[in-house]
C-alpha positions in Angstrom: 0.0 0.0 0.0 1.6 3.3 -1.1 1.3 5.2 2.1 4.2 6.1 4.4 3.8 7.7 7.8 6.2 8.5 10.6 6.6 10.1 14.0 9.3 12.4 15.3 10.3 11.8 18.9 11.9 15.2 19.3 13.2 16.3 22.6 14.0 19.9 21.8 16.4 21.8 24.0 13.9 24.1 25.8 16.7 26.3 27.1 17.7 27.2 23.5 14.2 28.5 22.9 13.6 30.1 26.3 15.6 33.3 25.8 14.2 34.1 22.3 10.7 33.1 23.3 10.6 35.1 26.4 11.4 38.2 24.3 9.1 37.1 21.4 6.0 36.8 23.6 6.7 40.0 25.5 7.7 38.8 29.0 10.1 41.7 29.1 12.9 39.5 30.5 15.0 36.9 28.7 15.6 35.4 32.1 12.0 34.6 32.8 11.9 31.3 30.9 8.3 30.5 29.9 6.6 27.1 30.2 7.5 24.9 27.2 5.7 21.7 26.1 6.8 19.4 23.3 3.6 17.8 21.9 4.3 14.4 20.5 7.5 13.7 22.6 7.7 10.0 23.2 10.0 7.0 23.0 12.0 6.9 19.7 10.6 5.1 16.7 12.2 4.0 13.5 10.8 5.3 10.2 9.5 2.6 7.8 11.9 3.8 5.0 14.1 2.3 3.7 13.4 -1.2 5.2 9.7 -1.4 4.4 9.2 1.9 2.8 5.7 3.5 3.3 4.9 7.1 3.4 2.2 9.5 4.4 0.6 11.0 1.3 -2.1 13.6 0.5 -3.5 14.0 3.9 -3.4 16.0 7.1 -3.0 13.6 10.0 -2.5 13.7 13.8 -1.7 11.1 16.3 -4.6 10.2 18.6 -2.6 7.9 20.8 1.0 6.9 21.4 1.1 3.9 23.8 -0.5 4.9 27.0 -0.6 8.6 26.1 -4.0 9.7 24.7 -4.3 12.8 22.5 -0.5 13.6 22.5 -1.1 16.6 20.2 -3.9 18.3 22.2 -2.8 21.8 23.1 -2.8 22.2 26.9 -2.9 26.0 27.2 -3.0 29.2 25.2 0.4 30.0 23.7 2.5 29.9 20.5 4.1 27.1 18.5 7.6 28.3 17.9 9.1 25.2 16.2 8.2 21.8 14.9 10.3 18.7 14.1 9.9 15.8 11.7 11.8 12.5 11.6 12.3 11.3 8.1 13.2 7.9 6.7 15.7 7.5 3.9 13.9 5.9 0.9 16.0 4.3 -1.7 16.2 6.0 -5.1 13.5 3.8 -6.7 11.0 4.4 -3.8 11.6 8.1 -3.8 11.2 8.3 -7.6 7.9 6.3 -7.4 6.4 8.5 -4.7 7.4 11.7 -6.5 5.9 10.4 -9.8 2.7 9.6 -8.0 2.3 12.6 -5.7 4.9 15.3 -6.4 8.0 16.6 -4.5 8.0 15.7 -0.8 6.6 18.5 1.4 5.0 19.1 4.7 3.8 21.8 7.1 2.3 22.0 10.6 -1.5 22.7 11.0 -3.5 23.8 13.9 -7.0 22.3 14.1 -10.1 23.3 16.1 -12.3 20.3 17.0 -16.0 21.1 16.3 -17.3 19.5 19.5 -20.9 19.6 18.5 -20.2 17.5 15.4 -17.8 15.2 17.3 -20.4 14.4 19.9 -22.7 13.4 17.0 -20.0 10.9 15.9 -18.8 13.2 13.1 -15.0 13.9 13.5 -15.0 17.5 12.0 -12.1 19.9 12.5 -11.6 23.5 11.4 -8.2 24.7 10.1 -7.1 27.7 12.2 -3.4 28.2 11.3 -0.5 26.7 9.3 3.2 27.0 9.1 5.1 27.6 5.8 5.4 24.6 3.5 8.8 22.9 3.8 10.6 20.8 1.2 11.8 17.5 2.7 14.1 15.7 0.4 17.3 17.5 1.7 16.5 16.1 5.2 15.8 12.4 4.4 17.3 10.1 7.0 17.5 12.8 9.7 15.4 14.4 12.4 15.0 18.1 11.4 13.6 21.1 13.4 12.0 24.0 11.6 11.9 27.2 13.8 9.0 29.5 13.0 9.8 33.1 12.4 6.1 33.8 12.9 5.0 31.5 15.7 1.5 30.0 15.4 -1.0 31.1 18.0 -2.8 28.2 19.7 -5.5 27.8 22.3 -6.2 25.0 24.8 -8.2 22.2 23.2 -6.9 22.7 19.7 -5.0 19.9 17.9 -1.6 20.1 16.1 -1.4 18.0 13.0 1.0 17.4 10.1 -0.2 18.4 6.6 1.3 16.5 3.7 0.0 17.8 0.3 2.3 15.4 -1.5 4.2 12.7 0.4 6.6 12.4 3.4 8.6 9.3 4.6 7.6 10.2 8.1 5.8 7.0 9.3 6.8 4.3 11.8 5.1 0.9 11.4 4.5 -2.0 13.7 3.8 0.2 16.8 1.1 -2.0 18.2 -2.6 -1.5 18.6 -2.2 1.3 21.1 -0.7 3.6 18.5 -3.4 5.3 16.4 -3.7 8.3 14.1 -6.5 10.1 12.2 -6.4 11.4 8.6 -8.4 13.9 6.6 -9.9 11.3 4.4 -13.4 10.1 3.7 -14.4 7.1 5.8 -15.1 5.0 2.6 -11.7 5.9 1.1 -9.1 5.1 3.8 -6.8 3.2 1.4 -7.1 -0.1 3.2 -8.0 -2.3 0.3 -5.8 -5.3 -0.4 -6.0 -4.4 -4.0 -3.0 -2.1 -4.6 -4.7 -0.2 -7.5 -7.7 0.6 -5.3 -5.6 1.6 -2.3 -3.5 3.9 -4.5 -6.7 5.4 -6.0 -8.0 6.1 -2.4 -4.8 7.8 -1.4 -4.8 9.9 -4.6 -8.4 11.0 -4.0 -7.4 12.4 -0.6 -6.2 15.9 0.1 -4.4 17.6 3.0 -6.4 20.3 4.7 -5.1 23.6 3.3 -8.0 26.2 3.4 -7.9 28.4 6.5 -11.3 28.6 8.2 -12.7 25.5 6.4 -14.0 22.3 8.0 -12.8 18.8 7.2 -13.9 15.4 8.2 -11.2 13.1 9.6 -13.0 9.9 8.7 -10.0 7.4 8.7 -8.3 6.1 11.8 -5.2 3.9 11.4 -3.7 1.6 14.0 -0.2 0.3 14.6 1.5 3.3 13.0 2.9 6.6 14.2 3.5 9.9 12.4 6.9 11.1 13.4 6.6 14.8 14.1 6.4 17.0 17.2 5.6 20.6 18.0 7.1 23.0 20.6 4.5 25.1 22.4 5.3 28.1 24.6 2.7 29.1 27.1 1.4 32.7 27.0 2.5 34.1 30.4 -0.2 36.7 30.3 -3.1 34.3 30.5 -5.8 35.2 33.0 -6.1 32.9 36.0 -8.9 30.4 35.8 -12.1 31.5 37.5 -12.5 30.3 41.1 -15.3 27.9 41.8 -18.1 29.3 43.9 -18.6 27.5 47.2 -22.0 26.0 47.7 -23.9 27.6 50.5 
């Protein structure tokens, strides 16, 4: 099946970002290191390429579970995404040529999604695209873990989801991760690419599209097990957030 997906277990050095971020978000002091969270940080995983080369193609996807960790890309607080990382496999020349012929040059970007809770409660996994990072070419970084620092950090709010958008293809998938590793994709439920017929599976993937229109909704109708998209995102908490309201005591 011509689909390749991968996960980036990136432990970014928070201290490297702290100084610049403190200034960028207006704390007024480079010494006041803000709270930093790396979404998607987990135990290392090996990309499928080149051993059993599969890739993520024409989809926006996000990990819904990594082992015992549920919703590893759920934003915990209001802040800004200042960098993101991706761990790429190293496809052999024939595999890279095949994917490029089918889907175009390998590219990816980070996306911020807002869950439409009313629809989700109705069993319809609908998400609205709120923000995206610039599109990055990937082939210079095959076989490495690469971090892209954002000159214009992406604003995020608690409850939003950070996803990886791949309009073409990316060798950023780890396979054989067990049933407790799952991810969702912006594909129609009837076209998840799971057919054993390779032609049908390829047609399903080609019919898919990454979510690229800001403000638009998209159904994430396909959920895949035993695989992990290898990416992560570094979020810096906004230090000027209002304190949560105090609960009123019952009289």
